[in-house]
PDB file of N, CA, C and O in Angstrom:
ATOM      1  N   MET A   1     130.378-110.290   6.259  1.00  0.00           N
ATOM      2  CA  MET A   1     131.063-109.116   6.725  1.00  0.00           C
ATOM      3  C   MET A   1     130.025-108.164   7.319  1.00  0.00           C
ATOM      4  O   MET A   1     128.942-107.982   6.762  1.00  0.00           O
ATOM      5  N   ARG A   2     130.366-107.571   8.440  1.00  0.00           N
ATOM      6  CA  ARG A   2     129.471-106.627   9.106  1.00  0.00           C
ATOM      7  C   ARG A   2     130.073-105.233   9.033  1.00  0.00           C
ATOM      8  O   ARG A   2     131.240-105.031   9.371  1.00  0.00           O
ATOM      9  N   LEU A   3     129.281-104.288   8.597  1.00  0.00           N
ATOM     10  CA  LEU A   3     129.694-102.892   8.548  1.00  0.00           C
ATOM     11  C   LEU A   3     129.321-102.245   9.877  1.00  0.00           C
ATOM     12  O   LEU A   3     128.150-102.210  10.255  1.00  0.00           O
ATOM     13  N   ILE A   4     130.317-101.740  10.574  1.00  0.00           N
ATOM     14  CA  ILE A   4     130.094-101.150  11.896  1.00  0.00           C
ATOM     15  C   ILE A   4     129.863 -99.647  11.796  1.00  0.00           C
ATOM     16  O   ILE A   4     128.965 -99.106  12.442  1.00  0.00           O
ATOM     17  N   SER A   5     130.676 -98.976  10.982  1.00  0.00           N
ATOM     18  CA  SER A   5     130.515 -97.533  10.817  1.00  0.00           C
ATOM     19  C   SER A   5     131.029 -97.106   9.449  1.00  0.00           C
ATOM     20  O   SER A   5     131.763 -97.838   8.785  1.00  0.00           O
ATOM     21  N   LEU A   6     130.626 -95.909   9.046  1.00  0.00           N
ATOM     22  CA  LEU A   6     131.037 -95.350   7.763  1.00  0.00           C
ATOM     23  C   LEU A   6     131.309 -93.871   7.961  1.00  0.00           C
ATOM     24  O   LEU A   6     130.488 -93.152   8.530  1.00  0.00           O
ATOM     25  N   GLY A   7     132.457 -93.420   7.494  1.00  0.00           N
ATOM     26  CA  GLY A   7     132.791 -92.003   7.547  1.00  0.00           C
ATOM     27  C   GLY A   7     133.005 -91.470   6.142  1.00  0.00           C
ATOM     28  O   GLY A   7     133.772 -92.043   5.368  1.00  0.00           O
ATOM     29  N   LEU A   8     132.335 -90.380   5.808  1.00  0.00           N
ATOM     30  CA  LEU A   8     132.494 -89.740   4.504  1.00  0.00           C
ATOM     31  C   LEU A   8     132.986 -88.317   4.723  1.00  0.00           C
ATOM     32  O   LEU A   8     132.419 -87.576   5.525  1.00  0.00           O
ATOM     33  N   GLU A   9     134.031 -87.938   4.018  1.00  0.00           N
ATOM     34  CA  GLU A   9     134.605 -86.602   4.122  1.00  0.00           C
ATOM     35  C   GLU A   9     134.722 -86.011   2.726  1.00  0.00           C
ATOM     36  O   GLU A   9     135.472 -86.523   1.895  1.00  0.00           O
ATOM     37  N   ASN A  10     133.982 -84.933   2.461  1.00  0.00           N
ATOM     38  CA  ASN A  10     133.989 -84.271   1.150  1.00  0.00           C
ATOM     39  C   ASN A  10     133.719 -85.254   0.008  1.00  0.00           C
ATOM     40  O   ASN A  10     134.430 -85.256  -0.997  1.00  0.00           O
ATOM     41  N   PHE A  11     132.705 -86.076   0.166  1.00  0.00           N
ATOM     42  CA  PHE A  11     132.311 -87.048  -0.852  1.00  0.00           C
ATOM     43  C   PHE A  11     130.935 -86.660  -1.362  1.00  0.00           C
ATOM     44  O   PHE A  11     129.925 -86.878  -0.693  1.00  0.00           O
ATOM     45  N   ARG A  12     130.908 -86.084  -2.551  1.00  0.00           N
ATOM     46  CA  ARG A  12     129.681 -85.557  -3.161  1.00  0.00           C
ATOM     47  C   ARG A  12     128.995 -84.590  -2.203  1.00  0.00           C
ATOM     48  O   ARG A  12     129.634 -83.625  -1.786  1.00  0.00           O
ATOM     49  N   GLN A  13     127.739 -84.790  -1.831  1.00  0.00           N
ATOM     50  CA  GLN A  13     127.073 -83.818  -0.967  1.00  0.00           C
ATOM     51  C   GLN A  13     127.357 -84.021   0.519  1.00  0.00           C
ATOM     52  O   GLN A  13     126.853 -83.262   1.347  1.00  0.00           O
ATOM     53  N   HIS A  14     128.146 -85.020   0.869  1.00  0.00           N
ATOM     54  CA  HIS A  14     128.484 -85.282   2.274  1.00  0.00           C
ATOM     55  C   HIS A  14     129.801 -84.583   2.611  1.00  0.00           C
ATOM     56  O   HIS A  14     130.876 -85.062   2.248  1.00  0.00           O
ATOM     57  N   LYS A  15     129.712 -83.457   3.300  1.00  0.00           N
ATOM     58  CA  LYS A  15     130.923 -82.716   3.681  1.00  0.00           C
ATOM     59  C   LYS A  15     131.656 -83.431   4.811  1.00  0.00           C
ATOM     60  O   LYS A  15     132.874 -83.599   4.756  1.00  0.00           O
ATOM     61  N   SER A  16     130.929 -83.843   5.819  1.00  0.00           N
ATOM     62  CA  SER A  16     131.499 -84.589   6.934  1.00  0.00           C
ATOM     63  C   SER A  16     130.369 -85.410   7.556  1.00  0.00           C
ATOM     64  O   SER A  16     129.542 -84.884   8.302  1.00  0.00           O
ATOM     65  N   THR A  17     130.348 -86.696   7.240  1.00  0.00           N
ATOM     66  CA  THR A  17     129.263 -87.569   7.695  1.00  0.00           C
ATOM     67  C   THR A  17     129.847 -88.798   8.373  1.00  0.00           C
ATOM     68  O   THR A  17     130.743 -89.444   7.832  1.00  0.00           O
ATOM     69  N   GLU A  18     129.344 -89.119   9.550  1.00  0.00           N
ATOM     70  CA  GLU A  18     129.741 -90.318  10.286  1.00  0.00           C
ATOM     71  C   GLU A  18     128.470 -91.085  10.619  1.00  0.00           C
ATOM     72  O   GLU A  18     127.559 -90.544  11.246  1.00  0.00           O
ATOM     73  N   ILE A  19     128.408 -92.354  10.198  1.00  0.00           N
ATOM     74  CA  ILE A  19     127.235 -93.191  10.442  1.00  0.00           C
ATOM     75  C   ILE A  19     127.683 -94.435  11.199  1.00  0.00           C
ATOM     76  O   ILE A  19     128.623 -95.114  10.785  1.00  0.00           O
ATOM     77  N   HIS A  20     127.014 -94.731  12.302  1.00  0.00           N
ATOM     78  CA  HIS A  20     127.269 -95.955  13.064  1.00  0.00           C
ATOM     79  C   HIS A  20     126.061 -96.871  12.869  1.00  0.00           C
ATOM     80  O   HIS A  20     124.926 -96.482  13.140  1.00  0.00           O
ATOM     81  N   PHE A  21     126.317 -98.084  12.399  1.00  0.00           N
ATOM     82  CA  PHE A  21     125.247 -99.026  12.095  1.00  0.00           C
ATOM     83  C   PHE A  21     125.018 -99.958  13.283  1.00  0.00           C
ATOM     84  O   PHE A  21     125.959-100.601  13.748  1.00  0.00           O
ATOM     85  N   PRO A  22     123.780-100.040  13.782  1.00  0.00           N
ATOM     86  CA  PRO A  22     123.477-100.960  14.881  1.00  0.00           C
ATOM     87  C   PRO A  22     123.431-102.405  14.375  1.00  0.00           C
ATOM     88  O   PRO A  22     123.447-102.653  13.169  1.00  0.00           O
ATOM     89  N   ASN A  23     123.372-103.338  15.299  1.00  0.00           N
ATOM     90  CA  ASN A  23     123.195-104.743  14.918  1.00  0.00           C
ATOM     91  C   ASN A  23     121.840-104.906  14.250  1.00  0.00           C
ATOM     92  O   ASN A  23     120.893-104.187  14.567  1.00  0.00           O
ATOM     93  N   GLY A  24     121.752-105.851  13.329  1.00  0.00           N
ATOM     94  CA  GLY A  24     120.482-106.113  12.668  1.00  0.00           C
ATOM     95  C   GLY A  24     120.354-105.372  11.358  1.00  0.00           C
ATOM     96  O   GLY A  24     121.346-104.951  10.763  1.00  0.00           O
ATOM     97  N   LEU A  25     119.128-105.219  10.920  1.00  0.00           N
ATOM     98  CA  LEU A  25     118.813-104.595   9.641  1.00  0.00           C
ATOM     99  C   LEU A  25     118.804-103.074   9.778  1.00  0.00           C
ATOM    100  O   LEU A  25     118.283-102.532  10.753  1.00  0.00           O
ATOM    101  N   THR A  26     119.384-102.395   8.794  1.00  0.00           N
ATOM    102  CA  THR A  26     119.434-100.935   8.798  1.00  0.00           C
ATOM    103  C   THR A  26     118.789-100.398   7.530  1.00  0.00           C
ATOM    104  O   THR A  26     119.074-100.883   6.435  1.00  0.00           O
ATOM    105  N   GLY A  27     117.931 -99.412   7.667  1.00  0.00           N
ATOM    106  CA  GLY A  27     117.330 -98.733   6.520  1.00  0.00           C
ATOM    107  C   GLY A  27     117.875 -97.315   6.429  1.00  0.00           C
ATOM    108  O   GLY A  27     118.204 -96.701   7.444  1.00  0.00           O
ATOM    109  N   ILE A  28     117.967 -96.803   5.211  1.00  0.00           N
ATOM    110  CA  ILE A  28     118.428 -95.432   4.996  1.00  0.00           C
ATOM    111  C   ILE A  28     117.265 -94.655   4.388  1.00  0.00           C
ATOM    112  O   ILE A  28     116.835 -94.943   3.272  1.00  0.00           O
ATOM    113  N   LEU A  29     116.762 -93.677   5.123  1.00  0.00           N
ATOM    114  CA  LEU A  29     115.614 -92.886   4.694  1.00  0.00           C
ATOM    115  C   LEU A  29     116.007 -91.424   4.567  1.00  0.00           C
ATOM    116  O   LEU A  29     116.848 -90.931   5.318  1.00  0.00           O
ATOM    117  N   GLY A  30     115.395 -90.733   3.613  1.00  0.00           N
ATOM    118  CA  GLY A  30     115.646 -89.303   3.474  1.00  0.00           C
ATOM    119  C   GLY A  30     114.957 -88.750   2.249  1.00  0.00           C
ATOM    120  O   GLY A  30     114.453 -89.494   1.408  1.00  0.00           O
ATOM    121  N   ALA A  31     114.941 -87.441   2.161  1.00  0.00           N
ATOM    122  CA  ALA A  31     114.317 -86.756   1.028  1.00  0.00           C
ATOM    123  C   ALA A  31     115.146 -86.959  -0.238  1.00  0.00           C
ATOM    124  O   ALA A  31     116.308 -87.361  -0.181  1.00  0.00           O
ATOM    125  N   ASN A  32     114.520 -86.671  -1.387  1.00  0.00           N
ATOM    126  CA  ASN A  32     115.247 -86.736  -2.656  1.00  0.00           C
ATOM    127  C   ASN A  32     116.440 -85.786  -2.609  1.00  0.00           C
ATOM    128  O   ASN A  32     116.329 -84.658  -2.129  1.00  0.00           O
ATOM    129  N   GLY A  33     117.577 -86.253  -3.110  1.00  0.00           N
ATOM    130  CA  GLY A  33     118.774 -85.425  -3.151  1.00  0.00           C
ATOM    131  C   GLY A  33     119.521 -85.303  -1.841  1.00  0.00           C
ATOM    132  O   GLY A  33     120.438 -84.489  -1.733  1.00  0.00           O
ATOM    133  N   SER A  34     119.152 -86.096  -0.834  1.00  0.00           N
ATOM    134  CA  SER A  34     119.799 -85.982   0.473  1.00  0.00           C
ATOM    135  C   SER A  34     121.054 -86.835   0.608  1.00  0.00           C
ATOM    136  O   SER A  34     121.783 -86.703   1.591  1.00  0.00           O
ATOM    137  N   GLY A  35     121.320 -87.718  -0.373  1.00  0.00           N
ATOM    138  CA  GLY A  35     122.559 -88.492  -0.338  1.00  0.00           C
ATOM    139  C   GLY A  35     122.421 -89.960   0.019  1.00  0.00           C
ATOM    140  O   GLY A  35     123.416 -90.607   0.344  1.00  0.00           O
ATOM    141  N   LYS A  36     121.221 -90.496  -0.033  1.00  0.00           N
ATOM    142  CA  LYS A  36     121.025 -91.918   0.293  1.00  0.00           C
ATOM    143  C   LYS A  36     121.803 -92.817  -0.661  1.00  0.00           C
ATOM    144  O   LYS A  36     122.509 -93.725  -0.224  1.00  0.00           O
ATOM    145  N   SER A  37     121.677 -92.570  -1.946  1.00  0.00           N
ATOM    146  CA  SER A  37     122.383 -93.390  -2.943  1.00  0.00           C
ATOM    147  C   SER A  37     123.888 -93.204  -2.841  1.00  0.00           C
ATOM    148  O   SER A  37     124.648 -94.139  -3.094  1.00  0.00           O
ATOM    149  N   THR A  38     124.321 -92.009  -2.474  1.00  0.00           N
ATOM    150  CA  THR A  38     125.749 -91.749  -2.316  1.00  0.00           C
ATOM    151  C   THR A  38     126.335 -92.616  -1.210  1.00  0.00           C
ATOM    152  O   THR A  38     127.459 -93.102  -1.333  1.00  0.00           O
ATOM    153  N   ILE A  39     125.587 -92.812  -0.135  1.00  0.00           N
ATOM    154  CA  ILE A  39     126.046 -93.684   0.953  1.00  0.00           C
ATOM    155  C   ILE A  39     126.224 -95.107   0.433  1.00  0.00           C
ATOM    156  O   ILE A  39     127.234 -95.750   0.717  1.00  0.00           O
ATOM    157  N   LEU A  40     125.251 -95.597  -0.323  1.00  0.00           N
ATOM    158  CA  LEU A  40     125.350 -96.951  -0.879  1.00  0.00           C
ATOM    159  C   LEU A  40     126.494 -97.059  -1.882  1.00  0.00           C
ATOM    160  O   LEU A  40     127.182 -98.080  -1.922  1.00  0.00           O
ATOM    161  N   GLU A  41     126.708 -96.020  -2.695  1.00  0.00           N
ATOM    162  CA  GLU A  41     127.810 -96.023  -3.656  1.00  0.00           C
ATOM    163  C   GLU A  41     129.159 -96.018  -2.943  1.00  0.00           C
ATOM    164  O   GLU A  41     130.100 -96.662  -3.406  1.00  0.00           O
ATOM    165  N   ALA A  42     129.265 -95.310  -1.838  1.00  0.00           N
ATOM    166  CA  ALA A  42     130.510 -95.293  -1.069  1.00  0.00           C
ATOM    167  C   ALA A  42     130.810 -96.679  -0.498  1.00  0.00           C
ATOM    168  O   ALA A  42     131.955 -97.131  -0.524  1.00  0.00           O
ATOM    169  N   ILE A  43     129.785 -97.346   0.014  1.00  0.00           N
ATOM    170  CA  ILE A  43     129.972 -98.701   0.550  1.00  0.00           C
ATOM    171  C   ILE A  43     130.374 -99.654  -0.573  1.00  0.00           C
ATOM    172  O   ILE A  43     131.324-100.422  -0.419  1.00  0.00           O
ATOM    173  N   ALA A  44     129.668 -99.613  -1.691  1.00  0.00           N
ATOM    174  CA  ALA A  44     129.978-100.494  -2.823  1.00  0.00           C
ATOM    175  C   ALA A  44     131.366-100.202  -3.373  1.00  0.00           C
ATOM    176  O   ALA A  44     132.120-101.127  -3.677  1.00  0.00           O
ATOM    177  N   GLY A  45     131.710 -98.926  -3.504  1.00  0.00           N
ATOM    178  CA  GLY A  45     133.026 -98.554  -4.015  1.00  0.00           C
ATOM    179  C   GLY A  45     134.146 -99.039  -3.124  1.00  0.00           C
ATOM    180  O   GLY A  45     135.189 -99.472  -3.613  1.00  0.00           O
ATOM    181  N   HIS A  46     133.940 -98.971  -1.818  1.00  0.00           N
ATOM    182  CA  HIS A  46     134.958 -99.464  -0.887  1.00  0.00           C
ATOM    183  C   HIS A  46     135.099-100.984  -0.989  1.00  0.00           C
ATOM    184  O   HIS A  46     136.214-101.505  -0.973  1.00  0.00           O
ATOM    185  N   CYS A  47     133.989-101.686  -1.093  1.00  0.00           N
ATOM    186  CA  CYS A  47     134.031-103.149  -1.192  1.00  0.00           C
ATOM    187  C   CYS A  47     134.701-103.612  -2.485  1.00  0.00           C
ATOM    188  O   CYS A  47     135.355-104.654  -2.518  1.00  0.00           O
ATOM    189  N   MET A  48     134.529-102.825  -3.552  1.00  0.00           N
ATOM    190  CA  MET A  48     135.118-103.191  -4.844  1.00  0.00           C
ATOM    191  C   MET A  48     136.438-102.470  -5.105  1.00  0.00           C
ATOM    192  O   MET A  48     137.062-102.667  -6.147  1.00  0.00           O
ATOM    193  N   ALA A  49     136.861-101.632  -4.154  1.00  0.00           N
ATOM    194  CA  ALA A  49     138.122-100.884  -4.247  1.00  0.00           C
ATOM    195  C   ALA A  49     138.203-100.058  -5.526  1.00  0.00           C
ATOM    196  O   ALA A  49     139.216-100.069  -6.225  1.00  0.00           O
ATOM    197  N   ILE A  50     137.102 -99.333  -5.825  1.00  0.00           N
ATOM    198  CA  ILE A  50     137.108 -98.432  -6.979  1.00  0.00           C
ATOM    199  C   ILE A  50     136.720 -97.035  -6.523  1.00  0.00           C
ATOM    200  O   ILE A  50     136.080 -96.875  -5.483  1.00  0.00           O
ATOM    201  N   SER A  51     137.097 -96.040  -7.279  1.00  0.00           N
ATOM    202  CA  SER A  51     136.768 -94.663  -6.953  1.00  0.00           C
ATOM    203  C   SER A  51     135.491 -94.256  -7.670  1.00  0.00           C
ATOM    204  O   SER A  51     135.368 -94.441  -8.881  1.00  0.00           O
ATOM    205  N   LEU A  52     134.542 -93.704  -6.927  1.00  0.00           N
ATOM    206  CA  LEU A  52     133.289 -93.232  -7.505  1.00  0.00           C
ATOM    207  C   LEU A  52     133.183 -91.716  -7.430  1.00  0.00           C
ATOM    208  O   LEU A  52     132.185 -91.144  -7.869  1.00  0.00           O
ATOM    209  N   ALA A  53     134.187 -91.065  -6.886  1.00  0.00           N
ATOM    210  CA  ALA A  53     134.139 -89.600  -6.715  1.00  0.00           C
ATOM    211  C   ALA A  53     134.435 -88.885  -8.006  1.00  0.00           C
ATOM    212  O   ALA A  53     134.437 -87.654  -8.044  1.00  0.00           O
TER     213      ALA A  53
END
């Protein structure tokens, strides 16, 4: 399965975030507390159909 884009609305520290993933490998970089793990939790939660909010 290929993830093309991700939209987060009022999910933890992401008030309104839209991410478009290019082909190939994607890395998520940022300072501590910027929401990197939240992005991964949103993807995992969607794949497992569970709520993490």
